[in-house]
TORSE-538565 format. One line per field, with one value per residue (C-alpha): residue number from 1; residue in three letters; x, y, z. Coordinates in nm, 2 decimals, m for minus. Layout:
BEGIN
nr: c(NUM:...);
rest: c(ALA:...);
px: c(X:...);
py: c(Y:...);
pz: c(Z:...);
END
This chain:
BEGIN
nr: c(1:2:3:4:5:6:7:8:9:10:11:12:13:14:15:16:17:18:19:20:21:22:23:24:25:26:27:28:29:30:31:32:33:34:35:36:37:38:39:40:41:42:43:44:45:46:47:48:49:50:51:52:53:54:55:56:57:58:59:60:61:62:63:64:65:66:67:68:69:70:71:72:73:74:75:76:77:78:79:80:81:82:83:84:85:86:87:88:89:90:91:92:93:94:95:96:97:98:99:100:101:102:103:104:105:106:107:108:109:110:111:112:113:114:115:116:117:118:119:120:121:122:123:124:125:126:127:128:129:130:131:132:133:134:135:136:137:138:139:140:141:142:143:144:145:146:147:148:149:150:151:152:153:154);
rest: c(MET:ARG:VAL:ARG:ARG:ALA:THR:ALA:ALA:ASP:ALA:GLU:ALA:MET:THR:TYR:VAL:HIS:SER:VAL:SER:SER:ASP:THR:ALA:TYR:ALA:HIS:VAL:ALA:GLY:ARG:SER:PRO:GLY:ARG:TYR:GLU:ARG:ARG:LEU:GLN:ALA:TRP:ARG:ALA:VAL:LEU:ALA:ALA:ASN:HIS:SER:ALA:PHE:VAL:ALA:GLU:THR:ASP:ASP:GLY:THR:THR:VAL:GLY:VAL:LEU:SER:VAL:SER:GLU:ARG:GLU:LEU:HIS:VAL:ILE:TYR:VAL:HIS:PRO:ASP:TRP:TRP:GLY:SER:GLY:ALA:GLY:GLN:LEU:LEU:ILE:GLU:LYS:ALA:HIS:GLU:VAL:LEU:ALA:SER:THR:CYS:ASP:GLU:ALA:ILE:LEU:THR:VAL:LEU:ALA:ALA:ASN:PRO:ARG:ALA:ARG:ARG:PHE:TYR:GLU:ARG:ASN:ALA:TRP:VAL:PRO:ALA:GLU:PHE:GLU:ILE:GLU:PRO:HIS:PHE:GLY:GLY:VAL:PRO:THR:GLU:VAL:VAL:ARG:TYR:ARG:LYS:LEU:PHE:ARG);
px: c(0.12:0.46:0.63:0.95:1.13:1.06:1.33:1.42:1.24:0.91:0.83:0.59:0.38:0.44:0.24:m0.02:m0.16:m0.13:m0.32:m0.57:m0.64:m0.61:m0.86:m1.11:m1.09:m1.06:m1.34:m1.51:m1.28:m1.33:m1.02:m0.85:m0.59:m0.49:m0.15:m0.13:0.04:0.33:0.37:0.30:0.56:0.83:0.76:0.83:1.12:1.23:1.16:1.32:1.64:1.65:1.66:1.33:1.18:0.93:0.83:0.54:0.27:0.25:0.13:0.31:0.35:0.54:0.20:0.24:m0.13:m0.01:0.25:0.39:0.63:0.73:0.99:1.15:0.84:0.55:0.35:0.40:0.22:0.00:m0.22:m0.36:m0.52:m0.89:m0.91:m0.73:m0.91:m0.97:m0.74:m0.46:m0.22:m0.30:m0.27:0.08:0.24:0.07:0.24:0.56:0.50:0.49:0.82:1.00:0.84:0.93:1.26:1.33:1.08:0.87:0.56:0.49:0.16:0.01:m0.25:m0.57:m0.89:m1.11:m1.40:m1.24:m1.43:m1.27:m0.90:m0.96:m1.15:m0.83:m0.61:m0.78:m0.82:m0.45:m0.41:m0.38:m0.60:m0.67:m0.50:m0.65:m0.85:m0.71:m0.75:m0.52:m0.44:m0.37:m0.57:m0.54:m0.58:m0.89:m0.94:m1.00:m1.01:m0.76:m0.73:m0.38:m0.35:m0.12:0.07:0.25:0.55:0.71);
py: c(0.42:0.53:0.44:0.30:0.20:m0.19:m0.47:m0.84:m0.91:m0.72:m0.97:m1.21:m0.94:m0.72:m1.02:m1.06:m0.74:m0.68:m1.00:m0.96:m0.57:m0.70:m0.98:m0.77:m0.49:m0.67:m0.97:m0.87:m0.88:m1.26:m1.46:m1.39:m1.74:m1.93:m1.90:m1.59:m1.51:m1.72:m1.51:m1.15:m1.28:m1.38:m1.00:m0.87:m1.03:m0.92:m0.58:m0.61:m0.69:m0.49:m0.14:m0.01:0.22:0.01:0.14:m0.07:0.14:m0.04:m0.02:0.11:m0.28:m0.34:m0.47:m0.41:m0.27:m0.12:m0.14:0.09:0.07:0.32:0.37:0.73:0.82:0.53:0.46:0.07:m0.05:0.10:m0.14:m0.10:m0.42:m0.36:m0.41:m0.06:0.15:0.45:0.45:0.72:0.43:0.51:0.85:0.80:0.57:0.80:1.13:0.94:0.81:1.15:1.30:1.02:1.12:1.48:1.42:1.21:1.32:1.63:1.41:1.07:0.85:0.49:0.29:0.18:m0.07:0.24:m0.01:0.07:0.37:0.40:0.38:0.60:0.87:0.87:0.96:1.23:1.38:1.34:1.58:1.31:1.36:1.14:1.10:0.77:0.54:0.15:m0.17:m0.42:m0.80:m0.79:m0.96:m1.36:m1.24:m1.05:m0.76:m0.51:m0.13:0.06:0.43:0.62:0.89:1.15:1.43:1.71:1.81:2.10);
pz: c(1.72:1.55:1.21:1.14:0.88:0.83:0.89:0.70:1.03:1.01:0.64:0.81:0.98:0.69:0.49:0.72:0.76:0.35:0.31:0.55:0.42:0.11:0.09:0.28:0.07:m0.27:m0.14:m0.46:m0.75:m0.85:m1.01:m0.73:m0.71:m0.42:m0.30:m0.23:0.09:m0.01:m0.28:m0.10:0.15:m0.14:m0.26:0.10:0.13:m0.20:m0.14:0.26:0.04:m0.23:0.02:m0.16:0.13:0.33:0.67:0.88:1.12:1.43:1.81:2.14:2.18:1.85:1.68:1.34:1.18:0.87:0.55:0.29:0.01:m0.17:m0.41:m0.62:m0.82:m0.67:m0.37:m0.46:m0.10:0.15:0.37:0.74:0.90:0.89:1.27:1.28:0.96:1.11:1.35:1.19:1.09:0.73:0.74:0.95:0.68:0.44:0.56:0.54:0.19:0.13:0.34:0.12:m0.20:m0.15:m0.07:m0.46:m0.72:m0.81:m0.90:m0.78:m0.93:m0.74:m0.83:m0.73:m0.84:m0.94:m0.74:m0.38:m0.29:0.10:m0.07:m0.36:m0.11:0.13:m0.16:m0.22:0.09:0.10:m0.24:m0.46:m0.77:m1.08:m1.37:m1.59:m1.57:m1.75:m1.71:m1.62:m1.56:m1.18:m1.03:m1.11:m1.47:m1.47:m1.65:m1.33:m1.42:m1.19:m1.17:m1.16:m0.95:m0.95:m0.65:m0.69:m0.47:m0.57);
END
C-alpha cells in the first residue's frame, strides 16, 4: 500500500471511494439528498483543479482504497473504502496529512460528525483534540452535531 499525490485522472476513483465510505459511515443520518455522487465528483474535480493537496492510498495493483484532501490549515476529507477499514490505509493517509499540515501551520483543524465514534477514536489516537461541538446544516439541510478537532504541530 502506498500514498501518492492525486491527479485529475483520479477523480472518478476518489469519488467512488468517498461515496461508498461516506454512505456506510453516515447511513444513520437523515435528510440525505439524491445526486450526491455527481456533486462529489464535481467537488473532487474542483479540488484537483485548484491544486489543493489531495492524495490517494492505493494497493500494489493501483486500486484506490482511500482519499485525502488538506489545505494549509485544515484536514478536509479522509475516507477509506469500508472493505479496507483496519488495513492501515487510513493511518498512511493521516500521516501524509500531518506531514503536509506540519509544513504549513502550527495548528490545524478538522470537523467530524459527533455521532461517528469510529472516526473520532481514529483522530484522537492520532493526537487530534476535540475543541468544540457545533450544529451544522451539512447533511441535506438537517441540523447535525459535529465536533471540531485541533492538532498542534509546533
